[in-house]
Every structure is written in structure tokens, then in C-alpha cells.
C-alpha positions in Angstrom: 0.0 0.2 0.0 3.1 2.6 0.8 4.7 1.7 -2.3 1.0 2.3 -4.3 0.6 5.4 -2.4 4.6 6.8 -3.2 4.1 5.7 -6.9 1.1 7.8 -7.5 2.4 11.1 -5.3 5.5 11.1 -6.8 5.0 9.9 -10.4 2.1 13.5 -10.8 5.3 15.9 -8.7 8.0 14.3 -10.8 6.3 14.6 -14.0 5.0 18.3 -13.1 8.3 19.2 -12.0 10.0 18.4 -15.3 7.8 21.2 -17.1 10.7 23.3 -16.0 13.1 21.6 -18.0 10.8 20.5 -20.9 10.7 22.4 -24.3 6.8 23.4 -24.6 7.6 24.1 -28.2 8.5 20.5 -29.1 5.1 18.0 -28.5 6.0 14.8 -30.2 7.3 13.0 -27.1 4.3 13.8 -25.4 2.1 12.7 -28.2 4.4 9.4 -28.3 3.7 8.5 -24.8 0.3 9.7 -24.8 -0.5 6.7 -27.9 1.6 4.4 -25.5 -0.4 5.0 -22.6 -3.8 5.1 -24.1 -3.0 1.7 -26.0 -1.9 0.1 -22.0 -5.4 2.0 -20.1 -7.4 0.7 -23.0 -6.1 -3.2 -23.1 -5.8 -2.6 -19.3 -9.3 -2.1 -19.0 -10.5 -4.7 -21.3 -8.2 -7.3 -20.2 -8.6 -6.7 -16.5 -10.8 -4.7 -14.8 -14.1 -4.8 -16.9 -14.0 -9.2 -15.8 -13.1 -8.1 -12.7 -16.6 -6.1 -12.6 -18.4 -9.0 -14.4 -17.0 -11.4 -11.8 -17.9 -9.5 -8.5 -21.9 -9.4 -9.6 -24.6 -11.8 -9.9 -26.6 -9.3 -12.6 -23.4 -8.5 -15.6 -26.1 -6.6 -17.4 -26.5 -4.0 -15.0 -22.7 -3.3 -15.2 -23.2 -2.3 -18.7 -25.0 1.2 -17.0 -22.7 2.0 -14.7 -20.2 2.0 -17.4 -22.0 4.2 -19.5 -22.8 6.3 -16.5 -18.8 6.4 -15.8 -18.5 7.1 -19.7 -20.6 10.4 -19.7 -19.1 11.6 -16.0 -16.4 11.7 -17.7 -17.6 13.9 -20.6 -19.0 15.9 -18.4 -15.6 16.4 -16.1 -13.7 16.8 -19.5 -16.1 20.0 -20.4 -14.5 21.7 -16.7 -10.9 20.3 -17.1 -10.7 20.9 -20.7 -8.8 17.7 -21.8 -6.0 17.7 -19.4 -6.6 14.9 -18.4 -5.5 12.9 -21.6 -2.3 16.0 -22.2 -4.1 18.8 -23.6 -1.7 21.1 -23.1 -3.0 23.9 -25.2 -6.9 23.9 -24.1 -6.5 26.6 -21.7 -9.2 28.6 -21.3 -9.6 31.8 -23.4 -10.2 35.3 -23.1 -13.4 35.7 -20.9 -13.6 32.1 -19.4 -10.8 33.6 -17.1 -13.6 34.7 -15.0 -15.3 32.0 -14.7 -13.3 29.3 -14.6 -11.1 30.1 -11.8 -10.7 32.4 -8.2 -7.9 35.0 -9.7 -5.8 32.8 -12.4 -6.6 29.9 -10.8 -8.8 27.4 -12.7 -10.8 25.9 -10.4 -13.7 23.8 -11.9 -10.4 22.3 -14.1 -8.5 21.3 -10.8 -12.0 20.2 -8.9 -12.8 18.4 -11.9 -8.9 16.4 -12.7 -9.2 15.6 -8.3 -12.9 14.2 -8.9 -11.0 12.1 -11.4 -8.1 11.1 -10.4 -10.2 10.3 -6.9 -11.7 8.1 -8.8 -8.5 6.1 -10.4 -7.5 5.6 -6.5 -10.5 4.3 -5.2 -11.1 1.4 -7.8 -7.3 0.3 -7.7 -7.9 -1.9 -4.2 -10.6 -3.1 -5.6 -9.6 -5.1 -8.5 -7.8 -6.7 -6.2 -11.1 -7.6 -4.2 -13.0 -8.3 -7.1 -10.5 -11.2 -7.8 -10.7 -12.3 -3.8 -14.7 -12.6 -5.0 -14.5 -14.1 -7.9 -12.4 -17.1 -6.5 -14.6 -17.6 -3.4 -17.8 -17.5 -5.6 -16.6 -19.0 -8.7 -13.6 -21.3 -7.7 -11.7 -19.7 -10.4 -8.2 -19.6 -10.6 -8.4 -15.7 -10.2 -6.6 -15.4 -7.1 -3.5 -16.0 -9.0 -3.9 -12.6 -10.6 -5.0 -10.6 -7.7 -1.5 -9.0 -6.8 -0.7 -8.4 -10.2 -3.7 -6.7 -11.5 -3.0 -4.0 -8.6 0.3 -3.5 -9.9 -1.0 -3.4 -13.4 -3.7 -1.1 -12.7 -1.2 0.6 -10.6 1.1 0.9 -13.5 -1.5 2.1 -15.8 -3.0 5.2 -13.6 0.5 6.1 -13.2 1.4 6.6 -16.9 -1.8 8.1 -17.7 -1.3 11.1 -15.2 2.1 11.7 -16.3 1.0 13.8 -19.2 -1.9 14.9 -17.0 0.2 16.4 -14.9 2.9 18.0 -17.7 -0.8 19.3 -18.6 -1.8 20.6 -16.2 1.8 22.2 -15.2 1.7 24.0 -18.0 -1.8 25.3 -17.9 -1.2 26.7 -14.3 2.4 28.3 -14.4 1.1 29.8 -17.6 -2.1 31.3 -15.6 0.0 31.9 -12.4 3.5 33.1 -13.9 4.8 31.4 -11.2 6.4 27.7 -11.0 6.3 27.8 -7.3 2.4 28.3 -7.1 1.2 26.0 -9.6 3.7 23.4 -7.9 1.2 23.9 -4.8 -2.0 23.5 -6.8 -0.1 20.5 -8.8 0.4 19.3 -4.8 -4.0 18.7 -5.0 -3.7 16.6 -7.9 -1.6 14.5 -6.6 -3.0 13.9 -3.3 -6.3 12.7 -4.9 -5.2 9.3 -6.4 -3.6 8.4 -3.2 -6.2 9.7 -1.1 -9.0 7.2 -2.9 -7.0 4.1 -2.9 -6.6 5.5 0.9 -10.4 6.1 1.6 -11.3 2.5 -0.8 -9.1 0.6 1.5 -9.4 1.7 5.3 -12.8 3.8 5.4 -15.0 2.5 2.9 -14.0 -1.2 2.5 -16.7 -3.2 4.1 -19.6 -1.5 2.6 -17.3 -2.3 -0.6 -17.2 -5.8 0.0 -20.3 -6.4 0.4 -23.8 -5.4 -1.9 -23.3 -3.3 -4.8 -21.3 -0.1 -4.2 -18.1 -1.8 -5.6 -20.1 -2.9 -9.3 -21.0 0.6 -9.6 -17.3 2.4 -8.6 -16.0 0.3 -10.6 -18.0 0.4 -13.9 -17.4 3.8 -13.4 -14.3 3.9 -13.7 -14.5 1.0 -16.2 -16.1 4.0 -18.6 -14.2 6.6 -18.1 -11.3 4.9 -18.6 -12.7 3.9 -21.7 -13.8 7.6 -22.5 -9.7 8.9 -21.8 -8.2 6.0 -23.5 -10.2 5.6 -26.5 -9.7 10.2 -26.6 -6.4 9.7 -26.5 -6.0 6.9 -29.1 -8.6 9.0 -31.5 -6.4 12.0 -30.5 -3.3 11.1 -31.3 -4.0 10.4 -35.1 -6.6 13.6 -35.4 -6.4 12.9 -39.6 -6.0 9.2 -39.4 -2.8 9.7 -41.4 0.3 6.6 -40.6 2.6 7.7 -38.4 4.9 5.0 -37.7 6.4 6.3 -33.9 2.8 7.2 -32.8 2.0 3.2 -34.5 4.7 1.3 -32.9 4.0 2.7 -28.9 0.2 2.1 -29.5 1.6 -1.3 -30.1 3.9 -1.7 -27.7 1.5 -0.4 -25.1 -1.2 -2.8 -26.2 1.4 -5.4 -25.3 2.4 -4.7 -22.6 -0.6 -4.7 -21.3 -1.3 -8.3 -22.7 1.5 -9.8 -21.3 1.9 -8.8 -18.2 -2.0 -10.7 -18.1 0.1 -13.9 -19.1 2.6 -13.4 -16.4 
């Protein structure tokens, strides 16, 4: 648990810190990272998180409603976050938006939507482990052999996905606040959200999540959330559907690593 919390927290801080040193006019490396993380997240959702959710409930058909809700919830969150969670650096509010989106120069709605999104991501991680245990108990399957693996696969997926998100958020904050130190202070809120979600689901709401429908609802929401983000990333990295060898290789690599990790 300490490892997971540390990885989630420090990945965001280190990625945000890199903004000070990275060239803002050359984003090719970020697009390759996005293509890789989008493919990894998509494959991870389909191969690991979704089967866990379906195995954890007596009524798998109901899961579809929660996935749809999560998909459209992310659509709503992106209205306020301007797509920062999937690496939109140039999607900062312009002109009159400054008055509506923030107190002073701080984009409050952007930060709030990112924190909600990140908290949800953190809260599902420990639950993927619970789902595998439940599947083993109820269905006498061999799901327990992948319990630890699933947890760390999802941890890696979320950490990867947070790197471009943190870079994009810091770029927007530095531009708005004209101060790296002030921007970094607000980045801390984003860095804390996933660890807090993880700790909340593990220690505060554990019994409720293990009994009843709460786990299925939460996990379904996150599956919808991840499907929206990963497919958006994959579509946006090739908006004109042009062949790009670097992005194609990065996408294939992300998917293969997620597939390979599931076979270990």
C-alpha cells in the first residue's frame, strides 16, 4: 500500500517538475507517451478491470449501465477540465473564460474536475484485488493467481496516464499564475487525489464496498471513465488518420505490454 501511494503521488510531482526543463514548443515526445499510455490503459481496462467487475456481480447486465454512466461522467468532467487529463496542453481557457473558470488566475473548475477524476481512479485500484478474491470464493476460479498482478498492472496504468496529465496541468497553471512555485502548490492537490482515493476505498469504505452493489457501481464508473479517456487519447493522437510509424509502434507497444503483463 505504501508503494502504491508513493508511486501515485511522486509520479505526478516528478512529471509536473519536468515542465521546468522540457521544451514547450516540441510536443512529439508527449504524443508518443500519450499513444503508449492510451493503448496500455485501453487494453488494461478490457483485459483486467472489466472482467473483474463482471465476475464480482450476480447481474453482469447491470454493469453496462454503470459503464455508460462513467463514460458520460468523464464527458461532463472534460467540459471543465478542457481535456487536461489526457494531455491537452493548449486547451487552456481563453479570454472571458478566465473570469468564469477560476478565482484570480487559478482554474478552479479544471482542478476540481481533475481531482474528482483522479480520486475515482485511486479508489478502484484496491478494489480490483477484492474482485479477484470474490471471484475465487464464489466461482472457484483461479482468479486469485492474478490478484497481486492486477493491482500493480492498474497502478502502472494510472501512473502512466498521470504523467501527461500532470505535465499538461502544470503547463496551464504556470501560464496562468506566472509562477512555477505557485503552480506546483496546486499540482499537489492533483497528486494527492489518487492516493486519497486508494486509502479511502481500502480503509474507510472497505466493508461497504465488499458487501452489496457499491464495488460494482464504483468499478463500472471507472471502466467507463477509462474507456472514454483511452479511446479519446488514441483518436486524438491521429486526428487525421495519417500513418505515423512512431505513434503506431508506441500504441502497439502499450497494448502488448498490457497483454503480456496479464499472462505473467
